[in-house]
C-alpha positions in Angstrom: -141.8 -45.8 -102.5 -140.2 -46.3 -99.5 -137.2 -48.2 -100.8 -137.1 -45.1 -103.4 -136.2 -42.8 -100.8 -134.4 -44.7 -98.4 -131.6 -45.2 -101.9 -131.6 -41.2 -102.3 -131.2 -41.0 -98.8 -127.8 -43.1 -99.1 -126.6 -41.0 -101.9 -126.8 -37.8 -99.8 -124.9 -39.2 -96.5 -122.3 -40.9 -99.4 -122.1 -37.6 -101.1 -121.6 -35.2 -97.3 -117.7 -35.9 -96.8 -117.7 -35.0 -100.2 -119.0 -31.8 -99.5 -117.6 -31.4 -96.6 -114.1 -31.7 -97.8 -114.2 -29.4 -101.2 -116.5 -27.0 -99.4 -115.3 -23.4 -100.2 -112.6 -25.0 -102.4 -112.3 -23.9 -106.8 -112.9 -26.0 -109.4 -112.1 -25.9 -112.8 -114.4 -26.6 -115.4 -113.5 -27.1 -119.0 -116.9 -27.6 -121.1 -117.1 -27.7 -124.5 -117.7 -29.9 -127.8 -121.3 -31.0 -129.1 -122.8 -30.1 -125.5 -122.0 -26.2 -126.4 -123.7 -24.6 -129.4 -125.4 -21.5 -129.8 -129.2 -23.3 -130.0 -128.6 -25.2 -127.4 -126.5 -25.7 -124.1 -126.8 -29.0 -122.2 -128.8 -27.9 -119.5 -128.0 -31.3 -117.0 -124.3 -30.2 -117.0 -125.1 -26.4 -115.7 -127.3 -27.9 -112.7 -124.0 -30.0 -111.9 -122.4 -27.0 -111.9 -125.3 -25.2 -110.1 -125.4 -28.2 -107.3 -121.6 -27.5 -106.6 -122.0 -23.8 -106.5 -124.7 -23.9 -104.2 -122.9 -26.6 -102.2 -120.7 -24.0 -101.2 -118.0 -25.1 -103.9 -116.3 -22.5 -106.1 -116.6 -23.2 -110.1 -115.2 -21.5 -112.6 -116.1 -22.3 -116.3 -113.9 -22.6 -118.8 -115.4 -23.3 -122.3 -115.2 -23.9 -125.9 -117.7 -24.3 -128.8 -115.6 -26.3 -131.8 -118.3 -27.5 -133.4 -120.1 -24.0 -134.0 -117.3 -22.4 -134.5 -116.6 -25.1 -137.5 -119.7 -24.2 -138.5 -119.2 -20.4 -138.4 -116.4 -21.3 -140.6 -118.1 -22.9 -142.6 -120.6 -20.0 -143.5 -117.7 -18.1 -144.2 -116.0 -20.2 -146.9 -113.8 -21.3 -144.6 -113.1 -25.5 -144.3 -111.5 -25.9 -140.3 -108.2 -27.8 -140.3 -107.1 -29.3 -137.5 -103.3 -30.9 -136.8 -103.0 -32.6 -133.9 -105.7 -31.9 -132.4 -105.3 -28.1 -132.5 -107.2 -25.7 -135.0 -105.2 -23.4 -137.3 -106.3 -20.4 -136.6 -105.9 -17.6 -139.8 -106.6 -14.0 -139.1 -110.0 -14.1 -140.3 -110.7 -17.7 -138.5 -109.4 -15.5 -135.0 -112.2 -13.0 -135.8 -115.0 -15.9 -136.2 -113.6 -17.3 -133.2 -114.3 -14.3 -131.0 -118.1 -14.1 -132.1 -119.1 -17.6 -132.2 -117.3 -18.1 -128.8 -119.6 -14.9 -127.5 -122.6 -15.8 -129.0 -122.5 -19.4 -126.5 -120.6 -17.2 -123.8 -123.8 -15.0 -123.1 -125.9 -18.0 -123.1 -124.1 -20.4 -120.5 -124.5 -16.8 -118.6 -128.1 -16.5 -119.4 -128.5 -20.2 -118.5 -126.3 -19.9 -114.9 -128.6 -16.5 -114.2 -131.9 -18.1 -114.8 -131.0 -21.2 -112.7 -130.4 -18.8 -109.9 -126.7 -18.0 -110.1 -124.8 -14.4 -110.1 -122.5 -15.6 -113.1 -120.3 -13.4 -115.2 -119.1 -13.7 -118.4 -115.7 -12.8 -120.3 -112.9 -14.1 -122.1 -108.6 -14.5 -121.7 -107.8 -10.9 -123.5 -110.2 -9.0 -120.6 -108.5 -8.0 -117.7 -105.0 -9.0 -118.7 -106.5 -13.0 -118.1 -104.4 -14.4 -120.2 -101.1 -13.4 -122.1 -99.8 -15.7 -124.8 -97.2 -16.0 -127.4 -97.8 -17.6 -130.4 -97.2 -21.4 -130.4 -94.6 -23.0 -132.2 -94.8 -27.2 -132.2 -92.3 -27.5 -134.9 -95.5 -26.7 -137.3 -97.4 -23.5 -138.1 -100.6 -23.2 -136.5 -101.4 -19.4 -137.5 -103.1 -17.8 -134.6 -102.8 -19.8 -131.9 -101.2 -18.7 -128.4 -99.8 -20.9 -125.8 -100.2 -19.3 -122.5 -97.3 -17.9 -120.8 -99.1 -15.6 -117.9 -102.3 -15.8 -116.0 -103.8 -12.7 -113.7 -106.7 -14.1 -111.9 -107.2 -10.8 -109.6 -110.8 -10.5 -111.4 -111.7 -13.9 -111.3 -110.7 -13.9 -107.1 -112.6 -10.8 -106.9 -115.4 -13.2 -108.9 -114.9 -15.9 -106.3 -115.1 -14.2 -103.1 -118.3 -12.2 -104.3 -119.7 -15.8 -105.0 -120.0 -15.0 -108.8 -119.3 -18.4 -111.5 -116.8 -16.8 -113.9 -117.6 -18.2 -117.5 -114.6 -17.5 -119.8 -114.0 -18.5 -123.2 -110.5 -19.1 -124.6 -109.0 -16.2 -126.3 -105.8 -14.3 -125.6 -103.7 -11.6 -126.4 -99.7 -11.8 -127.4 -97.2 -9.4 -127.1 -97.9 -7.9 -130.3 -101.2 -6.8 -129.2 -103.0 -9.1 -131.6 -105.6 -11.8 -131.0 -105.0 -15.3 -130.5 -107.2 -18.6 -130.6 -106.0 -20.6 -127.3 -106.7 -23.9 -126.6 -109.3 -24.1 -123.9 -108.3 -27.8 -122.3 -104.8 -25.6 -122.0 -106.5 -22.1 -121.1 -108.6 -24.1 -118.3 -105.4 -26.0 -117.0 -103.2 -22.9 -116.5 -106.1 -21.1 -115.0 -106.5 -24.2 -112.3 -102.9 -24.3 -112.0 -102.6 -20.7 -111.0 -105.3 -20.8 -108.3 -104.4 -23.8 -107.4 -107.4 -25.1 -107.3 -108.9 -28.3 -105.9 -109.9 -29.7 -109.0 -109.7 -29.2 -112.8 -112.1 -31.3 -114.6 -112.5 -31.5 -118.1 -114.9 -33.0 -120.1 -115.1 -34.4 -123.3 -117.3 -36.8 -125.5 -115.6 -39.6 -124.4 -115.6 -41.6 -121.0 -111.4 -40.7 -120.3 -108.6 -42.4 -121.3 -108.6 -46.0 -122.2 -106.4 -48.6 -123.6 -108.7 -49.8 -126.4 -110.6 -46.6 -127.3 -113.4 -48.9 -128.7 -113.9 -50.9 -125.1 -114.6 -48.6 -122.2 -113.5 -51.9 -119.9 -110.4 -50.9 -120.8 -110.9 -46.9 -119.0 -108.1 -46.2 -116.8 -109.3 -45.3 -113.4 -106.3 -43.5 -112.2 -103.1 -42.4 -113.8 -100.1 -39.9 -112.5 -98.5 -37.1 -115.0 -95.5 -40.1 -115.7 -98.0 -42.6 -117.0 -99.5 -40.0 -119.4 -96.5 -39.3 -121.3 -96.1 -42.8 -121.9 -99.0 -43.6 -122.9 -98.4 -40.4 -125.3 -95.3 -42.1 -126.4 -96.9 -45.3 -126.8 -99.5 -43.5 -129.1 -101.9 -44.7 -126.6 -103.3 -41.6 -126.4 -103.2 -39.6 -129.5 -104.9 -37.2 -131.8 -107.6 -34.8 -129.8 -107.3 -36.6 -126.7 -103.5 -34.9 -126.8 -103.9 -32.3 -125.8 -106.7 -32.9 -123.2 -104.5 -35.5 -121.5 -101.5 -33.0 -121.7 -103.6 -30.0 -120.5 -104.4 -32.2 -116.9 -100.3 -33.5 -116.4 -99.7 -29.8 -116.9 -102.3 -28.7 -114.4 -101.5 -31.5 -111.7 -97.7 -30.3 -112.2 -98.9 -27.1 -111.5 -100.3 -27.9 -108.1 -103.9 -29.1 -108.7 -105.0 -32.0 -106.4 -106.8 -33.6 -108.8 -107.4 -33.6 -112.9 -110.6 -35.8 -114.0 -111.4 -36.2 -117.7 -114.8 -37.1 -117.6 -117.6 -37.9 -120.4 -119.9 -35.2 -120.1 -122.9 -37.4 -122.5 -122.8 -39.0 -119.2 -126.2 -37.1 -117.1 -124.8 -35.9 -113.9 -121.4 -36.8 -115.0 -119.5 -34.6 -112.6 -121.9 -35.4 -109.8 -120.7 -38.6 -110.1 -117.2 -39.0 -110.5 -116.5 -36.2 -107.5 -119.5 -36.6 -104.9 -119.0 -40.5 -104.8 -117.5 -43.3 -103.9 -116.7 -44.9 -107.7 -116.4 -42.6 -109.5 -116.9 -42.8 -113.5 -114.0 -41.2 -115.4 -109.8 -41.2 -115.5 -108.5 -39.3 -112.5 -105.1 -38.2 -113.2 -102.9 -37.7 -109.6 -99.5 -36.6 -108.7 
């Protein structure tokens, strides 16, 4: 019993310099995938966010909800379609995405409030937060938007009042139409605009690996040039491409560090941010 108590105190002591270093700093967290569903939000991740909040950091949550969106699309008779890791979106799909993400947003806000935080939910289209243009990567993605500007006025006000913003990724185009925005891209753009201390991207893998089936080949630290080289060499492919690119953009935009972490590992964010070793891939300048 005494040894366990001493071990726990050692963990707290190890965390202390990190708590001091990141006190008052903004951390943008992209939270999505299987951890986000209308039936159950991963409370372990929300507890990590609460820890950061009470330790004096300012978490800003940007969430997706891909599996739930796909489920709702299938119910409506639409077959989800992805091209290079991005969801093809027609006008009907945009409406479904809006509805699905608003359900999840309310759930996350409710859970955080139940844990004692003051949380506020919004989408990228509100308060001119996110403006977009149609994404044109050389093939048609339909109503998928590329972020052109970020107005962080409302976010700064919420952070100043010690409120946790919870945002879902939709934006308005110059044509006044609603566009689906990749949550990784939107979180990256917000992090860069705010010059956040950290951008944390939670996913369903440990990070970027040389051999995707072998966790021992995890890249612990990469820079933006490394990321682009790995994409060119097809070592980073499919759904990891937009995630890796989002991290690189955040770094180039002035974010100190970006992290790709496995949301399935208990307390992944705390282990990465508040311990000496970390557990995922960090991307640095």
